[in-house]
C-alpha positions in Angstrom: 116.7 116.4 26.1 115.7 112.8 25.6 113.3 111.8 22.9 110.0 110.1 23.8 111.5 106.7 22.7 114.4 107.3 25.0 112.1 108.2 27.9 110.1 105.0 27.4 113.3 102.9 27.2 114.5 104.5 30.5 111.2 103.6 32.1 111.3 100.1 30.8 114.9 99.8 32.2 113.6 100.8 35.6 110.8 98.2 35.4 113.4 95.5 34.5 115.6 96.6 37.5 112.6 96.4 39.8 111.9 92.9 38.6 115.6 91.9 39.3 115.6 93.5 42.8 112.3 91.9 43.8 113.6 88.5 42.8 117.3 88.7 44.0 117.7 91.3 46.7 116.9 90.1 50.3 115.8 93.6 51.4 113.6 94.3 48.3 112.1 90.8 48.5 111.0 91.5 52.1 109.2 94.8 51.5 105.4 95.2 51.6 103.0 98.0 50.9 102.9 98.8 54.6 106.7 98.7 55.1 107.3 101.1 52.2 104.7 103.6 53.4 106.8 105.6 55.8 109.8 105.5 53.4 107.6 107.0 50.6 106.5 109.8 52.9 110.1 110.6 53.7 111.0 110.6 50.0 108.2 113.0 49.2 109.4 115.4 52.0 112.9 115.2 50.6 111.6 116.1 47.2 109.7 119.0 48.9 113.0 120.2 50.4 114.7 120.2 47.1 111.9 122.1 45.5 112.0 124.8 48.2 115.8 125.0 47.7 115.3 125.3 43.9 118.0 122.7 43.5 117.2 121.2 40.1 119.8 118.5 40.2 118.5 117.3 43.6 114.9 117.6 42.4 115.8 115.2 39.6 117.3 112.7 42.0 114.4 112.9 44.5 111.9 112.5 41.6 113.8 109.3 40.8 113.3 108.0 44.4 109.6 108.8 44.3 109.3 107.1 40.9 111.0 104.0 42.3 108.4 103.8 45.0 105.6 104.0 42.6 107.1 101.2 40.5 107.7 99.2 43.7 104.1 99.5 44.8 102.9 98.5 41.3 105.2 95.5 41.3 103.8 94.3 44.6 100.3 94.9 43.2 101.1 92.7 40.2 102.4 89.9 42.5 99.0 90.1 44.3 97.4 90.0 40.8 95.4 93.1 41.7 97.0 95.8 39.5 100.3 96.5 37.7 102.0 99.6 36.4 99.9 99.8 33.3 96.7 99.8 35.4 98.2 102.6 37.5 99.0 104.7 34.5 95.7 104.0 32.8 93.8 104.8 35.9 95.3 108.3 36.2 95.0 108.8 32.4 91.2 108.0 32.6 90.8 110.3 35.5 92.6 113.2 33.8 90.4 112.8 30.7 87.2 112.6 32.7 88.2 115.6 34.9 89.2 117.8 31.9 86.0 118.0 29.8 87.2 121.4 28.7 90.1 119.6 26.9 88.6 116.2 26.0 84.9 117.3 25.8 82.7 120.2 24.9 82.8 122.1 28.2 84.0 125.7 27.9 85.9 127.4 30.8 87.2 130.9 31.0 89.8 130.7 33.8 91.7 128.5 36.3 89.0 129.0 38.9 86.3 127.5 36.7 88.5 124.5 36.1 88.8 123.9 39.9 85.1 124.3 40.4 84.3 121.8 37.6 86.9 119.4 39.1 85.1 119.3 42.5 81.7 118.9 40.9 82.9 116.0 38.8 84.3 114.3 41.9 80.9 114.5 43.5 79.3 113.0 40.4 81.7 110.1 40.7 80.1 109.1 44.0 81.9 111.0 46.6 79.5 112.2 49.3 81.7 115.2 50.4 84.2 117.4 48.7 86.4 116.9 51.7 86.8 113.2 51.2 89.8 113.8 49.1 91.7 115.4 52.0 94.0 112.7 53.4 93.5 112.2 57.2 97.2 111.8 57.8 98.2 115.2 56.3 100.0 117.6 58.7 97.4 119.9 60.2 98.7 123.1 58.5 98.7 121.5 55.1 95.3 119.8 55.8 93.8 123.2 56.7 95.0 124.7 53.4 93.6 121.8 51.4 90.2 121.9 53.2 89.9 125.6 52.3 90.8 124.9 48.7 88.2 122.2 48.5 85.3 124.1 49.9 86.3 127.1 47.7 85.8 124.9 44.7 82.0 124.6 45.5 81.6 128.3 46.3 82.0 128.3 50.1 84.4 131.1 50.5 84.8 134.8 51.5 84.4 137.4 48.8 87.1 139.9 49.8 90.5 139.7 51.6 89.4 142.4 54.0 86.6 140.1 55.3 89.2 137.4 56.0 91.5 139.9 57.8 88.6 141.0 59.9 88.0 137.3 60.8 91.6 137.0 61.8 91.3 140.0 64.1 88.1 138.6 65.6 89.8 135.2 66.3 92.7 137.0 67.9 90.4 138.9 70.2 88.7 135.6 71.2 92.0 134.0 71.9 93.1 136.9 74.0 89.9 136.7 76.0 90.5 133.0 76.8 94.2 133.7 77.7 92.9 136.2 80.2 90.4 133.7 81.5 93.2 131.1 81.8 91.1 128.2 80.4 93.7 126.0 78.7 91.2 123.9 76.7 89.5 127.0 75.3 92.9 128.7 74.7 93.9 125.7 72.5 90.6 125.8 70.6 90.9 129.5 69.9 94.5 129.3 69.0 93.5 126.7 66.4 90.9 129.1 65.1 93.5 131.8 64.7 95.8 129.5 62.8 92.9 128.4 60.5 91.9 132.0 59.8 95.5 133.0 59.1 95.9 130.1 56.6 92.7 131.3 55.0 94.1 134.8 54.8 97.3 133.5 53.2 95.2 132.0 50.5 93.7 135.3 49.6 97.2 136.8 49.5 98.3 134.0 47.1 100.8 132.8 49.8 101.3 129.1 50.4 101.4 129.0 54.2 103.5 125.8 54.3 106.1 127.3 52.1 106.0 130.6 54.0 106.5 128.9 57.4 109.3 126.7 56.0 111.0 129.8 54.6 110.9 131.3 58.1 112.2 128.0 59.6 115.2 128.0 57.3 115.9 131.7 58.0 115.8 131.1 61.8 118.0 128.0 61.5 120.6 129.9 59.5 120.7 132.8 62.0 120.8 130.6 65.0 123.6 128.5 63.6 125.5 131.7 62.9 125.0 132.6 66.6 126.3 129.1 67.6 129.4 129.5 65.4 130.2 132.9 66.9 129.8 131.6 70.4 132.1 128.7 69.5 134.7 131.1 68.3 134.6 132.8 71.6 134.8 129.5 73.4 131.7 130.4 75.3 128.7 128.1 75.6 125.4 129.7 74.6 123.9 128.8 78.0 126.6 131.1 79.6 125.8 134.0 77.3 123.3 136.7 78.2 120.4 137.5 75.8 122.1 140.9 75.1 125.3 139.1 74.1 123.4 136.7 71.9 121.4 139.5 70.3 124.5 141.2 69.0 125.3 138.1 66.9 121.7 137.6 66.0 121.5 141.1 64.5 124.8 140.4 62.6 123.2 137.3 61.2 120.2 139.3 60.0 122.5 141.5 57.9 124.2 138.5 56.1 
């Protein structure tokens, strides 16, 4: 692995390249904080895909793409004379020191849960009015629900036992079924949301990341469906012309692969 000096030299090289691109490349010169935003989100999702695939080589590449965006934003900030990459680094360093008094202070913690609880309490002391202020509004709903539950757990608002959460899931399913039978579409949607929220809560008690779990199922479904498509292509028969029974034969084959 690289030494600390080599790591610093590599980062300095990236900063120099960013300076060159901002000065000489027509595309890079044109970019703004706003124009980069959607590209950054895309890069983070690509990093997430690589992590789920456990592709270490791809993770390295995607981390580079994300790092480039961080450096790019800092470069634009320096041009606006508001902040630069040193300010960005020092900002997170200061936050980490302040949020870890059990490392850089005299606070004693016994486990990870106490660290999380202290983290949320410290954020409120910093002037935040709600522990939920740190949940980005633009997060996908499933991820947002998970983060909301993590946040409130940090201040003690949580169930005590997994069984209690499972009973809540069953309660919400019953309420959903009642609204389905009543055929009230607005209430069906509301109760369906409650079911999902309670299931995400239950996943937390099972130490399951709901986003990862769902993506795992997505990948499994895609793999099996594409197997079905390939078999239909070998037969020269469009899927639309196949019966469900015919398709199910190949689906069961795919499950055994």
